[in-house]
C-alpha positions as CSV (number, residue, x, y, z in Angstrom):
1,M,0.1,0.0,-0.1
2,H,2.5,2.5,1.1
3,I,4.8,1.6,-2.2
4,A,1.6,2.4,-4.4
5,K,1.3,5.7,-2.8
6,Q,4.7,6.3,-3.2
7,V,4.4,5.5,-7.2
8,T,1.6,7.5,-7.5
9,L,3.0,10.5,-5.7
10,N,6.2,10.3,-8.1
11,T,3.9,10.2,-11.1
12,Y,1.9,13.4,-9.9
13,R,5.5,15.1,-9.6
14,Q,6.8,14.2,-12.7
15,R,3.6,15.5,-14.5
16,A,3.5,18.6,-12.7
17,R,7.3,18.8,-13.6
18,S,6.3,18.2,-17.3
19,R,3.3,20.9,-16.8
20,K,5.8,23.2,-15.6
21,W,8.3,22.8,-18.5
22,V,5.8,22.8,-21.0
23,M,4.5,26.3,-19.4
24,I,8.0,27.9,-19.3
25,A,8.4,26.7,-23.1
26,R,5.2,28.5,-24.2
27,Y,6.0,31.5,-22.4
28,V,9.7,31.3,-24.3
29,A,8.1,30.7,-27.4
30,V,5.4,33.7,-27.2
31,F,8.5,36.1,-25.9
32,C,10.5,35.4,-29.1
33,I,7.7,35.6,-31.3
34,V,6.9,39.0,-29.9
35,A,10.3,40.0,-30.1
36,V,10.6,39.3,-33.7
37,A,7.2,41.1,-34.4
38,L,8.1,44.3,-32.3
39,L,11.7,44.6,-33.4
40,P,11.5,46.3,-36.4
41,L,8.7,48.7,-35.0
42,Y,11.6,49.7,-32.0
43,W,14.5,49.9,-34.4
44,T,12.1,52.4,-36.2
45,W,11.4,54.2,-33.3
46,I,15.0,54.7,-32.0
47,T,15.9,55.7,-35.5
48,S,13.0,58.2,-35.4
49,I,14.8,60.1,-32.0
50,K,18.4,59.7,-33.2
51,N,20.5,62.7,-34.9
52,G,22.0,62.3,-38.1
53,I,25.2,61.4,-36.7
54,E,24.2,58.6,-34.5
55,I,22.1,56.8,-37.5
56,N,24.7,56.7,-39.7
57,A,27.2,55.3,-36.7
58,A,29.0,52.1,-37.1
59,P,28.5,49.8,-35.3
60,P,24.6,50.9,-34.8
61,T,23.5,51.8,-31.3
62,L,20.9,49.9,-29.5
63,L,19.9,52.8,-27.4
64,P,20.6,56.6,-28.7
65,H,23.0,58.5,-26.7
66,V,21.0,61.5,-27.2
67,W,17.0,61.7,-28.0
68,V,16.2,64.4,-30.3
69,L,12.7,65.3,-31.7
70,D,14.0,67.3,-34.8
71,N,12.8,64.6,-37.1
72,Y,9.4,64.9,-35.7
73,I,9.4,68.6,-36.0
74,L,10.6,68.3,-39.5
75,V,8.0,65.9,-40.7
76,F,5.3,68.0,-39.7
77,Q,7.2,71.2,-41.1
78,S,6.8,69.2,-44.3
79,S,4.4,70.6,-47.2
80,F,3.4,67.3,-48.3
81,F,2.8,65.1,-44.9
82,L,-0.5,66.6,-43.4
83,P,-2.1,66.6,-46.6
84,T,-1.2,62.9,-47.5
85,L,-2.2,62.3,-44.1
86,R,-5.4,63.6,-44.4
87,N,-6.0,62.0,-47.7
88,S,-5.4,58.6,-46.1
89,T,-7.8,59.4,-43.5
90,I,-10.4,60.3,-45.9
91,I,-9.9,57.3,-48.4
92,A,-9.7,54.9,-45.8
93,V,-12.9,55.9,-43.8
94,L,-14.9,56.5,-47.1
95,T,-13.6,52.8,-48.4
96,T,-14.6,51.3,-45.2
97,L,-18.0,52.8,-44.8
98,L,-18.8,51.9,-48.7
99,S,-17.2,48.3,-47.9
100,L,-19.9,47.6,-44.8
101,L,-22.7,49.2,-46.6
102,F,-22.3,46.9,-49.9
103,G,-20.9,44.0,-47.9
104,T,-23.6,44.2,-45.5
105,L,-26.5,44.0,-48.3
106,C,-24.7,41.7,-50.2
107,A,-23.9,39.1,-47.5
108,Y,-27.1,39.1,-46.2
109,A,-28.5,38.2,-49.6
110,L,-26.1,35.5,-49.9
111,A,-27.0,34.3,-46.2
112,R,-30.4,34.5,-46.4
113,M,-31.9,34.3,-50.0
114,K,-32.0,30.9,-52.1
115,F,-31.1,31.0,-55.6
116,V,-29.2,28.8,-58.3
117,G,-25.5,29.4,-57.7
118,Q,-25.4,30.7,-54.8
119,S,-22.1,28.7,-53.3
120,T,-20.7,29.7,-57.1
121,I,-21.2,33.0,-56.7
122,L,-19.5,33.4,-52.9
123,S,-16.3,31.4,-54.1
124,L,-16.0,33.7,-56.9
125,I,-16.2,36.7,-54.4
126,L,-13.3,35.5,-52.5
127,S,-11.4,34.4,-55.4
128,V,-11.0,37.9,-56.2
129,N,-8.6,38.2,-53.3
130,M,-6.4,35.5,-54.9
131,F,-6.1,37.9,-58.1
132,P,-2.4,39.8,-58.3
133,F,-3.5,43.3,-58.1
134,I,-0.5,44.5,-59.7
135,A,-2.0,43.5,-62.9
136,M,-4.5,45.7,-62.2
137,I,-2.6,48.8,-62.2
138,G,-2.1,49.0,-65.9
139,P,-6.0,48.6,-67.0
140,L,-7.0,50.8,-64.4
141,F,-4.2,53.9,-65.3
142,V,-5.7,53.6,-68.9
143,F,-9.2,53.9,-67.5
144,F,-8.8,56.7,-65.2
145,T,-6.9,58.5,-67.6
146,G,-8.9,58.0,-70.8
147,P,-12.6,57.2,-70.8
148,I,-13.1,58.7,-67.2
149,Y,-10.7,61.2,-65.8
150,L,-10.3,59.8,-62.1
151,Y,-6.4,60.1,-62.4
152,N,-5.4,62.0,-59.0
153,T,-8.4,61.9,-57.0
154,Y,-9.6,59.9,-54.2
155,L,-12.4,58.3,-56.4
156,A,-9.1,56.4,-58.3
157,L,-8.2,54.8,-54.7
158,I,-11.3,54.1,-53.4
159,I,-12.4,52.1,-56.5
160,P,-9.7,49.6,-56.5
161,D,-9.6,49.5,-52.9
162,L,-13.2,48.1,-52.8
163,I,-12.2,45.8,-54.9
164,L,-9.4,45.0,-52.2
165,T,-12.0,44.8,-49.1
166,L,-15.4,43.9,-50.5
167,P,-14.3,40.4,-50.9
168,L,-13.3,39.9,-47.3
169,T,-16.2,41.9,-45.9
170,I,-18.9,39.8,-47.7
171,W,-17.1,36.5,-46.7
172,F,-16.5,37.6,-43.3
173,L,-20.2,39.0,-42.6
174,T,-22.2,35.7,-44.7
175,S,-20.5,33.3,-42.0
176,F,-21.9,35.6,-39.4
177,F,-25.5,35.8,-40.8
178,K,-25.9,32.2,-41.7
179,D,-25.3,31.4,-38.0
180,L,-27.9,33.5,-36.9
181,P,-31.5,31.4,-36.3
182,P,-34.2,32.8,-38.8
183,D,-36.8,33.0,-36.1
184,L,-36.4,36.4,-35.1
185,E,-36.4,37.7,-38.4
186,E,-39.5,35.3,-39.4
187,S,-41.5,36.7,-36.8
188,A,-40.5,40.5,-37.4
189,R,-41.6,39.7,-40.9
190,V,-44.5,38.8,-39.7
191,D,-45.5,41.8,-38.1
192,G,-45.0,43.7,-41.3
193,A,-40.9,44.7,-41.0
194,S,-39.2,44.9,-44.2
195,R,-36.1,43.2,-45.0
196,L,-33.8,46.2,-44.5
197,Y,-35.7,47.0,-41.0
198,V,-34.9,43.6,-39.9
199,L,-31.3,43.8,-41.0
200,W,-30.8,47.3,-39.3
201,K,-32.7,46.6,-36.4
202,I,-32.2,42.9,-35.7
203,I,-29.3,41.3,-37.7
204,L,-26.5,44.1,-37.1
205,P,-26.8,44.6,-33.7
206,L,-26.4,40.5,-32.9
207,T,-23.5,40.5,-35.4
208,A,-21.6,43.5,-34.2
209,P,-18.7,42.0,-33.2
210,G,-18.1,40.7,-36.5
211,V,-19.2,44.1,-38.3
212,F,-16.5,45.7,-36.3
213,A,-13.9,43.1,-36.9
214,A,-14.7,43.4,-40.8
215,A,-14.4,47.6,-40.4
216,I,-11.2,47.4,-38.7
217,L,-9.7,45.0,-41.2
218,S,-10.8,46.8,-44.0
219,F,-9.9,49.9,-42.7
220,I,-6.2,48.8,-41.9
221,A,-5.9,47.4,-45.5
222,V,-6.7,50.5,-47.0
223,W,-4.6,52.5,-44.7
224,N,-1.8,50.4,-45.6
225,D,-2.2,50.6,-49.4
226,F,1.0,51.7,-51.4
227,L,0.6,50.2,-54.7
228,F,-2.6,51.7,-55.8
229,G,-1.6,55.2,-54.2
230,L,1.8,55.1,-56.2
231,N,0.6,54.4,-59.0
232,L,-3.0,56.2,-59.4
233,T,-1.9,59.7,-57.9
234,S,0.4,62.1,-58.6
235,D,0.8,64.5,-55.8
236,E,-0.7,65.6,-52.5
237,R,-4.1,66.5,-53.9
238,A,-4.8,62.5,-53.3
239,Q,-1.6,61.0,-52.7
240,P,-2.2,58.6,-49.5
241,V,0.7,59.0,-46.6
242,T,2.2,55.5,-47.4
243,V,3.3,57.0,-50.8
244,G,3.9,60.7,-49.4
245,I,6.4,59.6,-46.6
246,T,8.7,58.4,-49.7
247,R,9.3,62.1,-50.8
248,F,11.4,62.6,-47.6
249,N,14.4,60.7,-50.2
250,S,15.9,62.7,-52.3
251,E,18.3,62.0,-55.3
252,H,21.3,62.1,-53.4
253,V,20.0,61.7,-49.7
254,I,17.9,59.3,-47.8
255,A,16.6,61.0,-44.6
256,Y,16.2,57.9,-42.6
257,G,15.6,60.0,-39.6
258,Q,12.4,61.3,-41.0
259,L,11.2,58.4,-43.0
260,A,11.4,56.5,-39.5
261,A,9.5,59.4,-37.8
262,A,6.7,59.7,-40.3
263,A,6.5,55.7,-40.2
264,I,6.0,56.1,-36.5
265,I,3.4,59.0,-36.8
266,V,1.2,56.9,-39.3
267,T,1.5,53.8,-37.3
268,I,-0.2,55.4,-33.9
269,P,-3.9,55.8,-35.7
270,L,-3.8,51.8,-36.0
271,V,-2.4,51.2,-32.6
272,I,-4.9,53.6,-31.3
273,L,-7.7,52.1,-33.2
274,V,-6.9,48.4,-32.2
275,L,-6.3,49.1,-28.7
276,L,-9.8,50.7,-28.3
277,F,-11.7,48.1,-30.2
278,Q,-10.0,45.3,-29.6
279,R,-12.2,43.4,-27.6
280,R,-14.5,43.6,-30.1
281,I,-11.9,42.6,-33.0
282,V,-11.3,39.3,-30.9
283,S,-14.5,38.2,-30.4
284,G,-15.4,38.8,-34.0
285,L,-12.7,36.9,-34.9
286,T,-13.0,34.3,-32.3
287,A,-16.8,34.1,-33.3
288,G,-16.1,33.8,-37.2
289,A,-13.2,30.7,-36.4
290,V,-15.8,29.1,-34.1
291,K,-19.0,29.2,-36.1
292,G,-19.8,27.6,-39.2
């Protein structure tokens, strides 16, 4: 009896030690992943607060000896940074709103209405994201400078950005709408409510986490766009900030400090957005991963 208890105790201790080592390994893995992910951001930040001599020093310093804000001051004093930042904000907000508007209507129709080729249409919508967007630049450039003159306007970027965000929004919201029981909608329809009223008053409040997640993912995708902004705009009238910050470079000089400062400033809105709505993003992505 005593031997059996001792064997059981030793087994329990071995399992406890193995669980402890597994937990330590997990923490080490998480730390390594976070360090690799944050290292470029950290290096950009310390570059933005270094002076020109220390930026070009060899070997590079992991911590700046002298902290300066000259790069940030030069960024805000430039004639093009604030206009391009405004352009990115307008384009990202308008594209996100339009993507939610059209994506919600399309997703609701695909989730609730039965028609021939429904699954095929949904697959075709998702396949648009697999298309190489760089192949669209030539035709869009010709189209926006010929039949319709939209080159260097907000619409020249909103239209292709919708092609980028709409498939993801439709696919994402369709899964949420399909998982809602239709009983509430049917009772509202019996009481005389229209489909749009049901969608606005019943469906959207119940799928708010998914709508928020789709909106934020769309906003981030548009905010980070560089390809369309580079080829479909020419100056700060419509140029996004991702393209505008490249103008800190000249033919003979690369302003690393100002580029780093501008990159940090451009990243701050996304960080604030994610921190404010992180619970809704996580709940939306988790629900989308578990359901359907």
